[in-house]
Each structure stands twice: as C-alpha cells, then as structure tokens.
C-alpha positions as CSV (number, residue, x, y, z in Angstrom):
1,M,226.2,2.5,37.3
2,S,225.3,5.3,39.8
3,F,222.5,7.7,39.4
4,P,222.5,11.4,40.6
5,F,219.1,10.8,42.3
6,P,218.9,7.3,43.8
7,P,215.3,6.1,44.4
8,S,214.0,6.1,47.9
9,P,214.3,2.8,49.7
10,H,210.7,3.2,50.9
11,R,209.1,3.4,47.5
12,F,206.5,0.8,46.4
13,P,207.3,-1.8,43.7
14,E,206.9,-0.5,40.2
15,A,203.5,-2.2,39.5
16,E,202.1,-0.8,42.8
17,R,203.3,2.7,42.0
18,E,201.8,2.6,38.5
19,A,198.5,1.5,40.0
20,V,198.4,4.5,42.3
21,Y,199.1,6.9,39.5
22,R,196.6,5.2,37.3
23,A,193.8,5.5,39.9
24,I,194.6,9.2,40.2
25,A,194.6,9.7,36.4
26,E,191.5,7.7,35.7
27,R,189.3,8.9,38.6
28,R,186.2,10.7,37.3
29,D,183.3,12.6,38.7
30,M,180.6,10.1,37.5
31,R,177.0,11.0,36.9
32,H,175.8,7.9,35.0
33,F,175.3,4.7,37.0
34,L,174.0,1.1,36.8
35,P,171.6,-0.1,39.5
36,D,173.6,-3.2,40.4
37,P,174.3,-3.5,44.2
38,V,177.8,-3.0,45.6
39,D,179.4,-5.9,47.4
40,P,179.1,-5.2,51.2
41,E,182.8,-6.3,51.7
42,I,183.9,-3.8,49.1
43,L,181.7,-1.1,50.6
44,H,183.3,-1.7,54.0
45,R,186.8,-1.5,52.5
46,L,185.9,1.9,50.9
47,L,184.6,3.3,54.1
48,W,187.7,2.0,56.0
49,V,190.1,3.7,53.5
50,A,188.1,6.9,53.7
51,H,188.6,6.9,57.5
52,Q,192.3,6.5,57.0
53,A,192.5,10.0,55.6
54,P,194.9,12.6,57.2
55,S,193.3,15.3,59.2
56,V,194.6,18.5,60.7
57,G,195.2,18.0,64.5
58,Y,193.9,14.5,64.0
59,M,190.4,15.9,64.4
60,Q,188.8,13.4,62.0
61,P,185.8,15.8,61.4
62,W,184.1,13.6,58.7
63,R,180.8,11.8,59.3
64,F,179.3,9.5,56.7
65,L,175.5,8.9,56.5
66,R,174.5,6.0,54.3
67,I,171.1,6.7,52.8
68,T,169.1,3.5,52.4
69,D,165.5,4.8,52.7
70,R,164.1,5.3,49.2
71,A,161.8,8.1,50.2
72,L,164.6,9.9,51.9
73,R,166.7,9.6,48.8
74,Q,163.9,11.1,46.7
75,A,163.6,14.0,49.1
76,I,167.4,14.6,48.8
77,H,167.0,14.5,45.0
78,R,164.3,17.2,45.2
79,L,166.6,19.5,47.2
80,V,169.3,19.0,44.6
81,E,166.9,19.7,41.8
82,E,165.7,22.9,43.4
83,E,169.3,24.1,43.7
84,R,170.1,23.0,40.2
85,Q,167.3,25.3,38.9
86,A,168.5,28.2,41.2
87,T,172.1,27.7,40.0
88,A,170.9,27.8,36.4
89,R,169.2,31.2,37.0
90,A,172.4,32.5,38.5
91,M,174.5,31.4,35.5
92,G,173.4,34.1,33.2
93,E,174.2,33.4,29.6
94,R,175.3,29.9,30.4
95,S,172.0,29.0,32.0
96,E,170.6,26.8,29.2
97,E,174.0,25.2,28.7
98,F,174.1,24.3,32.4
99,L,170.6,22.8,32.4
100,R,171.6,20.4,29.7
101,L,174.4,19.0,31.9
102,K,173.8,15.8,33.9
103,V,175.0,16.8,37.3
104,E,174.1,13.9,39.6
105,G,173.0,10.3,39.7
106,I,171.1,10.3,43.0
107,L,168.2,8.2,41.9
108,E,170.3,5.8,39.8
109,A,173.4,5.0,41.9
110,A,173.5,1.9,44.1
111,E,174.7,3.8,47.1
112,I,174.2,7.3,48.4
113,F,176.2,8.9,51.2
114,V,176.0,12.3,52.7
115,V,179.3,13.4,54.2
116,A,179.1,16.1,56.9
117,L,181.3,18.0,59.3
118,A,180.8,16.9,62.9
119,P,179.5,19.4,65.4
120,G,181.9,20.7,68.1
121,R,184.7,21.3,65.6
122,E,185.6,24.6,67.3
123,R,187.2,22.7,70.1
124,H,190.0,21.7,67.8
125,V,192.5,24.5,67.9
126,F,195.5,22.6,66.7
127,G,196.1,23.7,63.0
128,R,192.8,25.7,62.9
129,R,193.4,28.8,65.0
130,T,194.1,30.9,61.9
131,L,192.7,28.5,59.3
132,P,189.4,27.2,60.7
133,E,188.5,25.9,57.2
134,M,191.1,23.1,57.6
135,D,188.2,20.9,58.9
136,V,186.8,21.1,55.3
137,A,190.2,20.3,53.9
138,S,190.4,17.2,56.2
139,L,187.0,16.0,55.1
140,S,188.0,16.4,51.5
141,C,190.9,14.2,52.0
142,A,188.6,11.4,53.3
143,I,186.4,11.8,50.2
144,Q,189.4,11.7,47.9
145,N,190.6,8.5,49.6
146,L,187.2,6.9,49.0
147,W,187.1,8.2,45.4
148,L,190.5,6.7,44.4
149,A,189.8,3.4,46.1
150,A,186.4,3.2,44.4
151,R,188.1,3.7,41.0
152,A,190.6,0.9,41.9
153,E,187.6,-1.3,42.7
154,G,186.0,-0.5,39.3
155,L,183.2,1.6,40.9
156,G,182.2,5.1,39.9
157,M,181.6,7.9,42.3
158,G,180.2,11.4,41.9
159,W,180.4,14.4,44.3
160,V,177.2,16.4,44.4
161,S,177.3,19.9,46.0
162,L,174.1,21.4,44.6
163,F,172.1,21.7,47.8
164,D,171.2,24.1,50.6
165,P,173.3,22.7,53.5
166,Q,170.8,23.8,56.3
167,R,167.8,22.2,54.5
168,L,169.7,19.0,54.0
169,A,170.9,19.0,57.6
170,N,167.3,19.5,58.8
171,L,166.1,16.7,56.5
172,L,168.7,14.3,58.0
173,R,168.0,15.4,61.6
174,M,171.6,16.6,62.1
175,P,172.4,18.4,65.4
176,E,173.3,22.0,65.5
177,G,176.8,22.6,64.3
178,A,176.9,19.7,61.9
179,K,177.2,20.7,58.3
180,P,176.7,18.5,55.2
181,M,179.4,19.1,52.6
182,A,178.8,16.4,50.0
183,I,176.3,14.0,48.6
184,L,178.2,11.0,47.2
185,C,176.8,8.8,44.5
186,L,178.6,5.5,44.4
187,G,178.1,2.4,42.3
188,H,178.7,0.4,39.2
189,V,179.0,2.1,35.8
190,A,178.9,1.0,32.2
191,S,182.2,2.7,31.5
192,F,184.3,5.6,32.8
193,Y,184.5,8.9,30.9
194,P,187.7,9.0,28.9
195,R,188.2,12.6,30.2
196,P,186.4,14.6,32.9
197,M,182.8,15.0,31.7
198,L,183.0,18.8,31.8
199,E,185.9,18.6,29.4
200,E,184.0,16.2,27.2
201,V,181.1,18.6,26.9
202,H,183.4,21.6,26.4
203,W,182.3,23.3,29.6
204,A,185.8,23.9,30.8
205,S,189.3,22.5,30.4
206,R,192.1,21.7,32.8
207,R,194.6,24.4,33.3
208,P,198.2,23.8,32.2
209,L,200.5,22.8,35.1
210,A,202.5,26.0,34.5
211,E,199.5,28.1,35.4
212,V,199.2,26.5,38.9
213,F,202.8,26.0,39.9
214,A,205.5,28.6,40.7
215,E,208.5,29.0,43.1
216,N,209.0,31.3,46.0
217,F,206.7,34.3,45.0
218,W,203.3,34.8,43.4
219,P,204.0,35.2,39.7
220,S,203.1,38.1,37.5
221,E,199.6,38.4,36.1
222,A,200.9,37.1,32.7
223,A,201.3,33.7,34.3
224,G,197.5,33.3,34.5
225,W,197.3,32.8,38.3
226,N,194.6,35.3,38.8
227,D,191.0,34.2,38.3
228,D,189.7,37.2,36.4
229,E,186.7,35.2,35.1
230,E,184.7,32.3,36.3
231,V,186.4,29.0,35.8
232,T,184.6,25.7,36.4
233,T,187.2,23.1,37.1
234,P,186.3,19.5,36.1
235,R,186.2,17.0,39.0
C-alpha cells in the first residue's frame, strides 16, 4: 500500500520520536525544588547538550556560570527579590496577584547557573548585521536544549529573568560587554506541574495555534495577532 506522503528515511524510530515530543510537551518552568544533589555525570551531560545548540554564524555566544558559593547565591536572591518588588509596583491592578506567585527557587534548587552573553559579540557580523539580537536567540536555543534534556532526565528547571543585568554582572565580576540573560534553577522536584504554572493559577493561558500561525501575509486584526493588551505567556 502506497502513501501520498512517505516518511522521511532519516526519521527516528517511533519510540524515540515520541520521547522527543513528550519532553517538549511536559517541559515546565519549575519554581518548587527538592534539595537533593544532581548526579555530576548527569550535570555534565546537560551542559554538553546545551553547548550543542545552534547559533547564528556559529558564534556560540552563551557562557554558563555555575554558582556554588552559598553567600553568592543569597546575594543573587536578594537582587531577584528587589526586582520582584519593583515588578509588582509596575503591575498596577495585578500587583497583589503577582506578589502571590512563586517566581523562583534560587535558595531551594540543587544547582544555580547564570547564563550570559559573551563580550565581543559585535565582531560576529554573519547573520547579525541587520538582526544583532540573534545572539540572544542563539543563547535561548542553548537554554532550551538544557531544559528539554533536564526534563528527559527527570529534573526540573526554571528560568528566572527578574534581575537588573548590570548589577548581576557586577556581582559576578563579568567583563564589560558581557550581559547576564538568565538565572537557571535546576534540580530534583517532587512532581512536575500538570500544566504551566501560570495556567494553573489562572494568570494567563496559551494562545490557540490559529492565533500564532498564518501563511504568506500578516492576517487581519480579527485573527488576534496584535498584542493590544499585555499577555504573560507561560513558560
């Protein structure tokens, strides 16, 4: 029996394909962690897979700082808490609702990484001449690689972006031009959220696929493509 769309000869076996889709579907931005340590071999695998990420012009702009000093971790937490309070003040009528959210697990997670853009990125012109922000896109690919692999290993990860980048850079003695983009909380969890946590607490919901996909031309306003109001997308 012939099929109109024969499968690619390069595709993975069915069980492996299902595992990839499962990791994507069940990945969560975790904020609740157990203190149990992470196996060093698993940690090495996760960092290896992060470093396999694609990058525009093969610039590889990501740099991972593992935070093992407890006092330094506490100082990072204080920076995040200051920004959490400032963010709440900027939220207007949702301020109190925002303050009730748990937004990080910096003091609880087994591992903390700060991911930064390396200095000297302006030297990379390939793919960045008109889109210099592709260094951020490349770094995000590395984080997503790590996130999906962590889920496959049964570990939770959370991306914290509530911080002043210059103050965090100063705290970590980064050179001029380096820019921290993420604080990653990584570790064991009691369970994974059945849905993104911001959906669970009714902060926001995922947009229907039809609202983010179109062909050829930007659709009419009726398609819901324009962000006329603030939308917080669950991670």
